KOLDOZA-679152 format. One line per 5 residues: their letters; for each residue x, y, z of N, C-alpha, C. Coordinates in pm, whole numbers, plus 50000, padded with zeros to 5 digits. Layout:
# residues N
A	X Y Z X Y Z X Y Z; ...
This chain:
# residues 204
MIYQA	49784 50810 50357 49747 50731 50241 49787 50584 50254; 49867 50555 50355 49904 50415 50376 49781 50333 50414; 49702 50388 50507 49579 50317 50544 49486 50303 50424; 49476 50409 50343 49387 50405 50227 49430 50296 50129; 49562 50277 50113 49612 50172 50024 49575 50034 50078
LNLIA	49595 50014 50209 49559 49886 50270 49409 49863 50264; 49332 49968 50285 49187 49956 50282 49138 49919 50143; 49201 49975 50041 49164 49942 49903 49191 49794 49875; 49309 49746 49916 49344 49606 49894 49249 49514 49970; 49221 49548 50097 49131 49466 50178 48990 49464 50121
TELNA	48944 49577 50070 48810 49586 50013 48797 49498 49889; 48899 49504 49802 48897 49422 49682 48903 49273 49715; 48985 49237 49812 48995 49097 49852 48867 49050 49918; 48806 49135 49999 48678 49101 50061 48571 49073 49956; 48566 49159 49855 48466 49141 49750 48485 49008 49679
HLNTI	48610 48970 49657 48637 48842 49592 48597 48725 49680; 48634 48728 49808 48602 48618 49899 48451 48604 49918; 48381 48716 49919 48235 48710 49937 48165 48644 49818; 48223 48657 49699 48161 48593 49582 48178 48441 49585; 48281 48394 49655 48305 48250 49663 48215 48186 49767
GPLDM	48197 48255 49880 48115 48199 49987 48201 48169 50109; 48140 48173 50228 48215 48156 50352 48244 48010 50384; 48344 47992 50470 48368 47861 50531 48323 47872 50676; 48419 47890 50768 48379 47910 50907 48374 48058 50942; 48407 48144 50844 48405 48286 50870 48272 48343 50825
SNDDD	48246 48466 50868 48123 48531 50825 48137 48570 50679; 48026 48600 50616 48028 48639 50475 48037 48789 50459; 48079 48858 50566 48087 49003 50563 48219 49047 50622; 48301 49115 50543 48429 49167 50590 48516 49057 50650; 48545 48956 50569 48635 48851 50614 48774 48904 50641
VQISN	48815 49008 50569 48949 49065 50583 48940 49189 50670; 49018 49191 50776 49021 49305 50867 49162 49360 50876; 49176 49492 50871 49305 49557 50889 49329 49573 51039; 49428 49504 51089 49456 49508 51232 49597 49458 51256; 49645 49480 51376 49777 49431 51416 49760 49293 51478
IAFFQ	49809 49190 51411 49792 49054 51461 49862 49034 51594; 49957 49121 51627 50026 49112 51756 49931 49137 51872; 49824 49216 51849 49726 49238 51955 49660 49106 51995; 49628 49025 51896 49566 48896 51925 49664 48805 51998; 49790 48809 51956 49891 48724 52018 49912 48762 52164
SGVTP	49900 48892 52195 49927 48938 52331 49806 48925 52422; 49692 48885 52367 49572 48871 52449 49489 48997 52456; 49536 49106 52393 49459 49230 52390 49345 49216 52291; 49227 49261 52329 49112 49255 52238 49123 49368 52137; 49150 49336 52010 49168 49442 51911 49034 49496 51862
DPVIN	49039 49610 51799 48923 49669 51735 48959 49693 51589; 48899 49625 51493 48786 49533 51509 48827 49397 51560; 48729 49320 51605 48754 49185 51653 48801 49099 51536; 48905 49020 51556 48967 48947 51445 48959 48797 51462; 48870 48749 51548 48849 48605 51556 48784 48556 51426
NKVVL	48836 48445 51373 48786 48388 51248 48787 48491 51135; 48898 48560 51123 48913 48661 51019 49049 48645 50951; 49057 48699 50830 49186 48720 50765 49237 48856 50811; 49352 48856 50876 49404 48978 50938 49516 49034 50851; 49497 49158 50807 49596 49226 50724 49678 49319 50813
TLLRI	49809 49292 50822 49897 49366 50911 50012 49426 50830; 50041 49553 50853 50157 49617 50793 50280 49584 50877; 50377 49516 50814 50497 49473 50886 50612 49570 50872; 50626 49627 50754 50745 49708 50729 50717 49807 50617; 50783 49924 50628 50781 50026 50524 50923 50045 50473
EEETV	50937 50045 50342 51069 50057 50281 51064 50164 50172; 51161 50253 50173 51166 50356 50070 51232 50300 49944; 51171 50330 49831 51228 50291 49701 51321 50404 49657; 51450 50391 49687 51545 50500 49664 51579 50519 49517; 51554 50418 49434 51588 50429 49292 51512 50544 49225
LKNVP	51392 50571 49275 51307 50672 49211 51325 50811 49271; 51428 50832 49351 51450 50963 49412 51517 51060 49316; 51588 51008 49215 51664 51094 49125 51576 51145 49011; 51485 51234 49048 51397 51297 48949 51410 51448 48963; 51386 51524 48855 51400 51670 48864 51307 51730 48968
AYRKN	51359 51830 49039 51279 51897 49142 51198 52011 49084; 51236 52059 48967 51163 52167 48903 51071 52113 48794; 50959 52177 48778 50867 52139 48671 50801 52264 48616; 50756 52255 48494 50689 52368 48430 50539 52359 48452; 50482 52473 48489 50337 52485 48498 50294 52579 48387
YATNQ	50244 52519 48277 50209 52599 48161 50084 52683 48185; 50003 52647 48283 49882 52725 48312 49917 52861 48371; 50021 52863 48458 50062 52988 48522 50188 53047 48461; 50248 52973 48364 50372 53017 48300 50483 53036 48405; 50491 52943 48498 50588 52949 48606 50664 52817 48615
TEYKN	50784 52826 48670 50853 52704 48712 50825 52684 48861; 50800 52559 48899 50765 52528 49038 50864 52428 49095; 50901 52451 49221 50994 52360 49287 50919 52276 49389; 50930 52144 49375 50872 52050 49471 50970 51937 49494; 50985 51898 49618 51067 51780 49645 51003 51658 49579
PPVHL	51084 51565 49530 51026 51446 49465 50943 51364 49563; 50841 51293 49515 50760 51210 49605 50843 51102 49672; 50798 51060 49789 50858 50946 49858 50785 50821 49811; 50855 50732 49744 50794 50608 49697 50822 50497 49797; 50716 50430 49836 50726 50332 49944 50692 50192 49893
NLYLL	50761 50095 49950 50723 49954 49938 50666 49912 50073; 50551 49850 50070 50483 49806 50193 50488 49654 50201; 50531 49603 50315 50533 49459 50337 50410 49422 50419; 50321 49345 50358 50193 49312 50420 50188 49165 50456; 50132 49138 50573 50115 49002 50622 49966 48971 50628
FSINS	49926 48865 50558 49788 48816 50564 49788 48691 50652; 49729 48702 50771 49723 48590 50866 49580 48539 50874; 49563 48408 50867 49429 48350 50877 49410 48304 51021; 49329 48379 51095 49310 48355 51237 49186 48268 51257; 49201 48139 51231 49090 48045 51241 49134 47922 51319
NNYHN	49045 47870 51402 49075 47747 51476 49063 47623 51389; 49002 47637 51272 48986 47526 51179 49101 47533 51078; 49198 47445 51094 49319 47451 51012 49288 47425 50864; 49196 47333 50839 49158 47304 50701 49102 47428 50633; 49012 47497 50701 48953 47618 50644 49057 47729 50628
ALTYL	49150 47736 50725 49253 47839 50717 49338 47821 50592; 49376 47697 50562 49456 47671 50443 49375 47697 50316; 49244 47672 50320 49160 47701 50205 49156 47850 50177; 49139 47930 50283 49140 48075 50266 49276 48123 50216; 49383 48060 50264 49517 48097 50219 49530 48076 50068
SRIIR	49479 47966 50019 49484 47939 49875 49401 48041 49797; 49285 48078 49852 49199 48174 49783 49266 48311 49774; 49337 48348 49878 49407 48477 49877 49517 48477 49771; 49596 48371 49768 49706 48362 49671 49652 48363 49529; 49545 48291 49506 49487 48286 49371 49431 48422 49329
FFQYK	49374 48496 49424 49320 48628 49390 49432 48721 49345; 49543 48725 49421 49651 48815 49385 49731 48765 49265; 49717 48637 49233 49773 48588 49107 49690 48643 48990; 49560 48649 49012 49469 48700 48907 49479 48852 48895; 49484 48920 49008 49489 49066 49007 49606 49111 49093
NVFDQ	49719 49132 49031 49839 49170 49106 49875 49317 49090; 49791 49393 49017 49812 49536 49001 49681 49607 49028; 49686 49709 49113 49569 49791 49143 49601 49934 49102; 49521 49988 49012 49537 50127 48972 49399 50186 48944; 49398 50311 48899 49271 50378 48878 49194 50324 48758
KNTPP	49260 50247 48672 49192 50191 48557 49108 50069 48594; 49156 49988 48692 49084 49864 48724 49026 49862 48864; 49051 49967 48943 49003 49969 49081 48956 50109 49116; 48829 50128 49150 48783 50261 49189 48842 50300 49324; 48896 50422 49337 48952 50464 49466 48841 50481 49569
IASTN	48877 50459 49694 48783 50475 49804 48792 50618 49855; 48678 50687 49859 48677 50827 49899 48723 50842 50043; 48801 50946 50069 48849 50976 50203 48778 51099 50256; 48756 51103 50386 48688 51218 50446 48776 51342 50442; 48907 51323 50437 49000 51436 50429 49073 51429 50296
PHDQL	49066 51534 50214 49131 51529 50082 49281 51508 50089; 49345 51545 50200 49489 51525 50215 49524 51376 50223; 49428 51293 50260 49452 51149 50274 49403 51070 50154; 49354 51139 50052 49297 51071 49937 49406 50998 49858; 49376 50875 49820 49467 50796 49738 49437 50829 49592
SNFKL	49531 50898 49526 49510 50940 49387 49633 50906 49305; 49611 50887 49176 49720 50852 49083 49804 50736 49137; 49735 50632 49180 49804 50522 49247 49825 50405 49153; 49928 50330 49182 49953 50203 49116 50021 50112 49216; 49949 50013 49264 49999 49920 49366 50024 49785 49301
IMDMY	50147 49739 49310 50188 49613 49247 50214 49511 49357; 50145 49399 49352 50154 49295 49455 50255 49188 49413; 50360 49174 49490 50459 49068 49468 50464 48980 49593; 50448 48850 49575 50459 48762 49691 50601 48766 49746; 50611 48773 49877 50741 48777 49943 50755 48653 50030
SPSFE	50863 48579 50010 50884 48454 50083 51003 48468 50177; 50979 48496 50305 51090 48508 50399 51154 48372 50424; 51280 48375 50463 51349 48251 50500 51292 48199 50632; 51331 48076 50669 51286 48022 50797 51331 48111 50912; 51451 48163 50904 51502 48250 51011 51424 48380 51017
EANNI	51396 48439 50901 51318 48563 50898 51177 48539 50949; 51115 48427 50908 50980 48396 50955 50978 48377 51107; 51082 48312 51160 51092 48293 51304 51102 48427 51376; 51181 48519 51320 51194 48651 51381 51064 48730 51374; 50995 48718 51261 50868 48790 51244 50766 48744 51348
WGMLG	50747 48614 51359 50646 48564 51452 50691 48576 51597; 50823 48577 51620 50870 48608 51755 50837 48751 51793; 50850 48843 51699 50815 48982 51722 50665 49000 51743; 50586 48916 51676 50441 48928 51686 50380 48850 51801; 50460 48780 51876 50408 48711 51993 50436 48564 51999
GRHLP	50483 48505 51890 50529 48366 51896 50434 48262 51843; 50304 48292 51832 50209 48192 51783 50198 48201 51632; 50241 48097 51564 50242 48097 51418 50104 48064 51363; 50059 48145 51267 49931 48123 51200 49956 48101 51051; 49868 48029 50982 49880 48019 50836 49881 48160 50777
NVMYK	49977 48188 50692 49994 48324 50645 50063 48328 50510; 50054 48445 50448 50129 48473 50326 50165 48621 50330; 50285 48653 50279 50334 48790 50279 50341 48842 50136; 50316 48973 50123 50328 49039 49994 50404 49170 50010; 50485 49197 49910 50552 49328 49900 50472 49410 49801
VRLLG	50424 49525 49846 50341 49611 49763 50425 49728 49712; 50440 49736 49581 50510 49847 49519 50410 49922 49431; 50422 50044 49411 50499 50149 49472 50396 50250 49517; 50397 50288 49638 50305 50389 49689 50380 50521 49699; 50338 50618 49617 50405 50748 49617 50335 50846 49709
LELDL	50408 50904 49802 50352 51001 49896 50417 51136 49875; 50334 51239 49866 50386 51374 49859 50280 51470 49910; 50327 51584 49963 50238 51690 50005 50225 51786 49888; 50105 51805 49840 50083 51880 49717 50089 52030 49744; 50206 52076 49784 50231 52218 49808 50357 52259 49733
IKEGQ	50357 52377 49677 50471 52429 49603 50565 52500 49701; 50693 52462 49701 50788 52525 49792 50827 52664 49742; 50845 52680 49612 50876 52810 49554 50848 52805 49405; 50839 52921 49344 50815 52928 49201 50871 53056 49144; 50896 53055 49015 50945 53174 48946 50907 53165 48800
GLIQQ	50922 53279 48731 50881 53283 48592 50972 53203 48502; 50916 53161 48387 50994 53088 48289 51083 53183 48210; 51195 53134 48165 51283 53212 48078 51222 53213 47938; 51184 53330 47892 51118 53343 47764 51216 53361 47649; 51323 53438 47672 51421 53462 47568 51555 53496 47630
IKIND	51661 53479 47551 51796 53512 47597 51850 53621 47505; 51895 53730 47565 51948 53842 47489 52099 53846 47508; 52173 53844 47399 52320 53847 47403 52364 53985 47351; 52441 54056 47432 52492 54186 47392 52603 54169 47289; 52592 54243 47177 52694 54238 47072 52795 54350 47097
PTTV	52922 54317 47131 53020 54422 47165 53055 54510 47044; 53018 54467 46922 53053 54547 46805 52954 54659 46780; 52839 54650 46849 52740 54756 46831 52754 54857 46941; 52719 54983 46911 52728 55091 47009 52588 55121 47061
């Protein structure tokens, strides 16, 4: 579901950029999900990311605050209690790199990206239709993705681009909260307690 979350964000951003019109990029799929390090290393990535906005997943972080939830729940349809481990809630750190030889256009696209996420910083089922997945296990459902701009320090930015190959591109980072992942399988179940009977020692 991580890819599905990134694909949803890229699709929404693509739709916005296409309504504005192209600069030096094509008017179709300006945003591509790819590892920008491939471009830095000289490897030809798939898809090709020349003159594209490249969306790269930099880091995955578990949101531990939401781990303290009950493991048991009531299923009133089956009149059973069900045990499931709590979902793993993830924060995703995304890097949007503008891979363009025209610096003026790159900065323009950077501004357009920031303005879009200022306008729409929450993606959920109410304002964004989910993208169908070929495998139901990978389907993004009951989602709420919150976009927060993340500003690394100069030292952190230096480490990031050193890890990615050293060539700095116009970019902006976002922390995406909260992507909940769980396998929809019941580990165990048992019947609900319907009544409690207390033996009275005074009765025979």
